C-alpha positions in Angstrom: -1.7 8.6 -9.3 -0.5 6.1 -11.9 3.2 5.9 -12.7 5.4 3.6 -14.8 5.6 0.8 -12.3 1.8 0.7 -11.8 1.2 0.9 -15.6 3.6 -2.0 -16.1 1.9 -4.2 -13.6 -1.6 -3.3 -14.9 -0.3 -4.3 -18.4 0.9 -7.6 -16.9 -2.5 -8.3 -15.4 -4.2 -7.6 -18.7 -1.8 -9.9 -20.6 -2.2 -12.9 -18.4 -5.9 -12.7 -17.5 -7.0 -14.5 -20.7 -4.5 -17.3 -20.0 -6.2 -18.2 -16.6 -9.3 -20.0 -15.6 -12.3 -17.8 -14.8 -11.8 -17.7 -11.0 -8.1 -16.8 -11.0 -8.6 -14.6 -14.1 -11.4 -12.7 -12.3 -9.1 -12.0 -9.3 -6.2 -10.9 -11.6 -8.7 -8.5 -13.4 -9.7 -7.0 -10.1 -6.1 -6.4 -9.1 -5.4 -4.8 -12.4 -8.5 -2.5 -12.2 -7.5 -1.5 -8.6 -4.2 -0.1 -9.9 -6.0 2.6 -11.8 -7.7 3.8 -8.5 -6.2 6.6 -6.4 -3.9 5.6 -3.5 -6.1 4.3 -0.7 -5.2 5.5 2.9 -7.0 3.9 5.8 -7.5 6.0 9.0 -7.2 3.7 12.0 -7.2 4.2 15.8 -9.0 3.9 19.0 -12.6 5.0 19.4 -13.1 8.7 19.9 -9.5 9.4 18.9 -10.7 12.1 16.4 -10.4 10.0 13.2 -13.5 11.5 11.5 -12.4 15.1 12.3 -9.0 14.2 10.7 -10.8 12.8 7.7 -12.7 16.0 7.2 -9.5 18.0 7.5 -7.9 15.8 4.8 -10.9 16.1 2.5 -11.3 19.9 3.1 -15.0 19.5 3.8 -17.0 18.6 6.9 -18.7 15.6 5.6 -17.8 12.7 8.0 -20.0 12.8 11.1 -17.9 13.2 14.3 -20.7 12.4 16.8 -21.5 8.8 17.7 -24.1 7.3 15.5 -24.7 4.6 12.9 -22.3 6.0 10.4 -19.4 6.1 12.9 -19.8 2.3 13.5 -19.2 1.3 9.9 -16.4 1.6 7.4 -16.8 4.7 5.1 -14.8 5.3 1.9 -14.5 8.8 0.6 -13.4 9.1 -3.0 -13.6 11.5 -5.9 -16.7 11.4 -8.1 -18.6 13.7 -10.5 -21.4 14.3 -7.9 -21.9 14.1 -4.2 -23.5 10.8 -3.3 -23.8 8.3 -0.4 -24.2 4.6 -1.3 -24.7 2.0 1.4 -23.4 -1.4 0.4 -24.8 -4.3 2.5 -23.1 -7.6 3.2 -25.6 -9.2 0.9 -24.4 -7.0 -2.0 -27.5 -4.7 -2.0 -26.9 -1.0 -2.7 -28.9 1.9 -1.2 -28.3 5.5 -2.4 -28.8 8.5 -0.1 -28.2 12.2 -0.5 -26.0 14.1 1.9 -28.0 15.7 4.7 -28.9 19.4 4.9 -25.5 20.2 6.4 -23.7 18.5 3.6 -22.7 15.5 5.8 -23.2 11.7 5.6 -26.7 11.2 7.1 -26.7 10.1 10.8 -29.2 7.4 9.9 -28.4 5.1 7.0 -31.7 3.2 6.8 -29.9 -0.1 7.2 -28.8 -1.7 10.6 -25.0 -1.2 11.0 -24.6 -5.0 11.4 -25.8 -5.5 7.9 -23.6 -2.9 6.3 -20.3 -3.9 4.6 -19.2 -0.3 4.0 -20.5 3.1 3.0 -19.2 4.6 -0.3 -19.2 8.4 -0.5 -18.3 10.2 -3.7 -17.4 13.9 -3.5 -16.4 16.5 -6.0 -13.4 17.5 -3.7 -10.2 18.0 -5.7 -8.2 16.6 -2.7 -9.7 13.2 -3.5 -8.6 13.0 -7.1 -5.4 11.1 -6.2 -6.2 9.9 -2.6 -9.1 7.8 -1.4 -9.6 8.2 2.4 -11.2 5.3 4.4 -12.6 6.1 7.8 -12.7 3.0 10.0 -14.6 2.3 13.3 -11.3 1.4 14.7 -10.2 -0.2 17.9 -12.9 -1.7 20.1 -11.8 -0.6 23.5 -13.2 0.8 26.7 -12.0 4.2 27.9 -10.9 2.9 31.4 -7.2 3.6 31.4 -4.9 1.2 33.2 -7.5 -1.5 34.2 -7.0 -5.1 33.4 -10.6 -5.1 32.0 -9.7 -2.3 29.6 -6.6 -4.1 28.3 -8.5 -7.4 27.8 -11.3 -5.5 25.9 -9.0 -4.2 23.2 -9.8 -5.7 19.8 -10.1 -4.9 16.2 -13.3 -4.4 14.5 -13.3 -7.0 11.7 -14.3 -4.6 9.0 -11.6 -2.1 10.1 -9.0 -4.9 9.9 -10.1 -5.8 6.5 -9.9 -2.2 5.2 -6.5 -1.7 6.7 -5.4 -4.9 5.0 -6.8 -3.7 1.7 -5.2 -0.2 1.9 -1.9 0.7 0.4 -1.1 3.1 3.3 -2.4 3.7 6.8 -2.6 6.6 9.3 -2.9 5.6 13.0 -4.5 8.2 15.2 -3.7 8.6 18.9 -4.6 10.9 21.7 -2.6 11.5 24.9 0.2 9.0 25.6 0.4 5.6 24.0 -0.9 3.0 26.4 0.0 -0.7 26.4 -3.3 -1.6 24.8 -2.6 0.9 22.0 0.6 -0.8 21.2 -1.0 -4.3 21.3 -3.8 -3.2 19.1 -1.4 -1.5 16.6 0.6 -4.7 16.4 -2.6 -6.6 15.7 -3.5 -4.1 13.0 0.0 -4.6 11.6 -0.3 -8.4 11.6 -3.7 -8.2 9.9 -2.6 -5.9 7.1 -1.0 -6.6 3.8 2.8 -6.8 3.8 3.1 -3.9 1.4 0.5 -1.8 3.2 1.6 -1.1 6.8 5.1 -0.8 8.0 7.3 2.2 9.1 7.7 2.8 5.3 4.0 3.2 4.5 2.3 4.1 7.8 2.4 7.3 9.9 1.1 8.1 13.3 -1.0 11.2 14.1 -1.1 12.6 17.6 -4.6 14.1 17.5 -6.4 16.6 19.7 -3.1 18.3 20.8 -5.2 21.4 21.7 -6.5 19.4 24.7 -3.1 18.4 26.1 -2.9 21.4 28.4 -5.6 23.2 30.3 -7.7 26.0 28.9 -6.2 28.2 26.1 -2.5 27.5 27.0 -0.1 26.7 24.2 0.0 22.9 23.8 2.8 22.7 21.2 5.8 22.3 23.5 4.1 19.3 25.2 2.8 18.0 21.9 6.2 18.0 20.2 7.8 16.1 23.1 5.0 13.6 23.3 5.0 13.0 19.6 8.7 12.3 19.6 8.3 9.9 22.5 5.5 8.1 20.7 7.6 7.9 17.5 10.2 6.1 19.6 7.8 3.7 21.1 6.2 2.9 17.8 9.3 2.9 15.6 8.5 -0.6 14.3 4.9 0.3 13.3 5.0 3.9 12.0 7.6 6.0 10.3 6.8 9.2 12.1 4.3 10.6 14.5 2.9 14.0 13.6 1.0 16.2 16.1 -2.1 18.0 14.9 -5.1 20.0 16.2 -7.5 18.4 13.8 -10.5 20.5 14.9 -8.7 23.7 14.0 -7.6 22.1 10.7 -11.2 21.0 9.9 -12.6 24.4 10.7 -10.1 26.2 8.6 -10.1 23.8 5.7 -13.8 23.4 5.5 -14.5 27.2 5.7 -16.5 26.9 8.9 -15.4 30.2 10.4 -17.5 33.1 9.1 -17.2 36.9 9.3 -19.8 36.8 12.1 -17.5 34.4 14.0 -14.6 36.7 13.4 -16.5 39.7 14.8 -17.6 37.7 17.9 -13.9 36.7 18.5 -13.0 40.4 18.2 -15.4 41.3 20.9 -14.0 38.6 23.1 -10.4 39.8 22.3 -11.1 43.1 24.0 -12.7 41.7 27.1 -11.3 40.0 30.2 -10.5 36.4 29.2 -8.7 35.3 32.3 -11.6 33.3 33.7 -13.5 32.6 30.4 -10.8 30.5 29.0 -10.0 28.4 32.1 -12.6 25.7 31.1 -15.5 25.1 28.7 -18.0 25.3 31.6 -16.7 28.8 32.6 -16.7 29.9 29.0 -20.3 28.9 28.7 -21.5 30.3 32.1 -19.4 33.5 32.8 -20.6 36.9 31.7 -19.3 37.7 28.2 -19.8 40.3 25.4 -21.3 37.6 23.1 -24.4 35.4 23.6 -24.5 31.8 24.7 -25.4 30.5 21.2 -22.4 32.2 19.7 -20.1 30.9 22.4 -21.3 27.4 21.9 -20.7 27.8 18.1 -17.1 28.9 18.7 -16.4 26.0 21.1 -17.5 23.5 18.5 -15.3 25.1 15.9 -12.2 26.1 17.8 -12.4 24.8 21.4 -10.6 26.8 24.1 -7.1 26.8 22.6 -8.4 28.0 19.2 -10.5 30.7 20.7 -7.6 31.9 22.8 -5.3 31.9 19.8 -7.8 33.7 17.6 -8.4 36.3 20.2 -4.7 36.9 20.7 -4.3 37.5 16.9 -7.2 40.0 16.9 -6.0 41.8 20.0 -2.6 42.3 18.3 -4.2 43.4 15.0 -7.7 44.8 15.2 -7.9 45.1 11.4 -7.2 41.4 10.8 -9.7 40.1 8.2 -11.5 36.8 8.3 -9.4 35.2 5.6 -6.1 35.9 7.2 -7.4 34.8 10.6 -8.4 31.5 9.1 -5.0 31.1 7.5 -3.4 31.7 10.9 -5.7 29.2 12.6 -4.8 26.5 10.0 -1.1 27.3 10.6 -1.7 26.9 14.4 -3.3 23.5 13.8 0.0 21.9 12.6 -1.9 20.5 9.6 0.7 21.8 7.1 3.3 19.4 8.5 0.8 16.5 8.3 0.0 17.3 4.7 3.7 17.5 3.8 4.3 14.1 5.5 1.4 12.5 3.6 2.8 13.8 0.4 6.3 12.6 1.2 5.3 9.3 2.7 2.3 8.3 0.6 1.8 10.3 -2.6 5.4 10.5 -3.6 5.8 6.7 -3.3 2.4 5.8 -4.5 3.6 4.3 -7.8 5.9 1.9 -6.0 3.5 1.3 -3.1 0.6 0.4 -5.5 2.7 -1.7 -7.8 4.2 -3.6 -4.8 0.7 -4.1 -3.4 -0.4 -5.6 -6.7 2.6 -7.9 -7.1 2.1 -9.1 -3.5 -1.5 -10.0 -4.3 -0.4 -11.8 -7.4 2.2 -13.7 -5.5 -0.4 -14.8 -2.9 -2.8 -15.8 -5.6 -0.2 -18.0 -7.2 0.5 -19.6 -3.8 -3.2 -20.2 -3.0 -4.6 -21.4 -6.4 -5.0 -25.1 -6.8 -4.7 -24.9 -10.6 -1.1 -25.8 -11.5 -1.2 -24.2 -14.9 -2.6 -20.9 -13.4 0.1 -20.9 -10.8 2.8 -21.4 -13.4 1.4 -18.6 -15.6 1.3 -16.1 -12.8 4.8 -17.0 -11.4 6.4 -16.9 -14.8 4.9 -13.4 -15.5 6.1 -12.2 -12.1 9.6 -13.4 -12.6 9.8 -11.8 -16.0 8.6 -8.5 -14.6 11.0 -8.4 -11.7 13.9 -9.1 -14.0 13.4 -5.6 -15.4 15.8 -3.2 -13.5 13.0 -0.7 -13.2 11.2 -3.0 -10.8 14.1 -3.5 -8.5 12.7 -0.5 -6.6 10.0 -2.9 -5.4 12.5 -5.4 -4.1 14.2 -2.6 -2.3 10.9 -1.3 -0.8 10.1 -4.8 0.4 13.6 -5.3 1.8 13.4 -1.9 3.6 10.1 -2.8 5.1 11.4 -6.0 6.4 14.3 -4.2 8.0 12.2 -1.4 9.3 9.6 -3.6 11.0 12.3 -5.7 12.6 11.5 -9.0 10.8 15.1 -8.9 9.5 17.3 -7.2 12.0 20.0 -4.9 10.7 22.4 -2.5 12.5 20.9 1.0 12.5 23.4 2.4 10.0 22.6 -0.3 7.5 18.9 -0.1 8.1 18.8 3.7 7.5 20.9 3.5 4.4 18.6 0.8 2.9 15.5 2.9 3.7 17.1 6.0 2.0 17.9 3.9 -1.1 14.4 2.4 -1.2 12.3 5.5 -0.6 14.1 8.3 -2.5 15.3 9.1 -6.0 17.6 11.8 -4.8 21.2 10.4 -4.9 22.6 13.2 -2.8 20.2 12.4 0.1 20.6 8.6 -0.3 24.4 8.9 -0.2 24.5 11.7 2.3 26.5 13.9 0.0 24.4 17.1 -0.4 27.0 19.0 -2.5 28.4 16.3 -4.6 28.4 16.1 -8.4 27.3 13.1 -10.5 30.8 11.6 -10.8 31.4 11.8 -7.1 28.0 10.4 -6.4 28.5 7.5 -8.9 31.8 6.6 -7.1 30.1 6.7 -3.7 27.3 4.4 -5.0 29.8 1.9 -6.3 31.5 2.0 -2.9 28.2 1.4 -1.1 27.4 -1.5 -3.5 30.7 -3.1 -2.6 30.1 -2.6 1.1 26.8 -4.3 0.9 28.2 -7.2 -1.1 31.0 -7.7 1.4 28.4 -7.7 4.2 26.4 -10.3 2.3 29.3 -12.8 2.0 31.0 -12.1 5.3 29.1 -11.5 8.6 25.4 -11.6 7.5 23.0 -14.3 8.3 20.9 -15.9 5.5 18.0 -13.4 5.8 20.4 -10.4 6.1 22.4 -11.7 3.1 19.3 -11.8 0.9 18.6 -8.1 1.8 22.2 -7.2 1.3 22.3 -8.6 -2.2 19.2 -6.6 -3.0 20.8 -3.4 -1.6 24.0 -4.2 -3.6 22.1 -4.4 -6.8 20.2 -1.2 -6.0 23.4 0.8 -5.5 24.9 -0.7 -8.6 21.9 0.4 -10.6 22.1 3.8 -9.0 25.7 4.2 -10.1 24.8 3.1 -13.6 22.1 5.8 -13.8 24.4 8.5 -12.4 27.1 7.5 -15.0 24.5 7.7 -17.8 23.1 11.1 -16.8 26.6 12.6 -16.3 27.7 11.3 -19.8 30.6 9.3 -18.3 31.3 5.7 -19.3 29.7 3.1 -17.1 31.8 1.1 -14.7 30.9 -2.6 -14.9 31.2 -3.8 -11.3 29.0 -6.4 -9.6 
């Protein structure tokens, strides 16, 4: 998704690349080319957290293997392409093309040892990937022994995963059950390893996965899941903007069309039988007498698990004429995936222009700081300063300031922090100023008042770091007031 800020930075890269030596020029060219790519979201988290199942739900196809194997130990990028294809890129730069397997998934065996693979590039004809590239990472290297000192010491970040998170513009962290101390430390390490514009509460969300396993059997997990997600959001408030609970298996099954009419009929038979013991555990579901065969039961478990089976049976018991399509829609609704999709749209896609432009400017700033060529450094810095003088790019300063406040690197009182985040992440003045019924004139006046409040804070009571952020917020509210005056047809008030 390319917007005006991204286009402007891409133009900047194109203009300065010829003024630079080949090494720096090549890096600037790569930054400019990346701006035309879809927003890249990395899926991070502990081993066996359900990351690949979530990837499949996001793509709308079951293509990422979920069972342990070669392909789950390497970084895999899923992006839009004119044909379905798997390309293995080795650390030596070699490329090996493979077809999807007979089930339409990335092959379990890649033909190259995992230690030699840099990443796997998967192109798919899925429309969901037209403006979103999804990166599945091996994730946190940890044991599954909860609470032991050995488990806590074992937590680490797979180097390729850390690199992908650092290269992404946005990140989803996937958890299961309650957040443990090693989760928090690992997430902080991911945060430290990532690009400043990539991971913060502004551009990262948490996903509480496998919520259907939080309670026993087919009981409703959502009361527990909602409370646990809220608790996790509080614990991780400096790392992610929100934590969204989701039953990814149900979302994958519904989105990928894995539930057939034959499955619906099997569920209907179950719905009219005694389920009291069948749904207590997976072992009982497999072993107790039932109106459907063992193979069909195993198929339903892999697609719905006990909660999904119980939910589907309840729907069919209430309406015997319920068709397959409507049943699938209800299963997707029960997965909680709609909220996750809406959060992704609001947190990532809506802000993608600013996120990507900010990512590129950060890379250019770093390049200017690291290059030993004085002339190249001056060319890049002069171009950056000229760009950031444009009022349109003040949104990037606001986004950076909001990230610094949200991740705690520059502490602000909660009311100041929340106002700054609203200003940086929305273009709705009513929401920013918390005046839902106000007209343009009233909003413009409120924006001027807010600008004055931030300026007063900058000169009286703020430390040096807070003052810098306050001046950015003051300028942002002043520009907002100017825009409101312009759109309302009223004369501008010149106040600084």
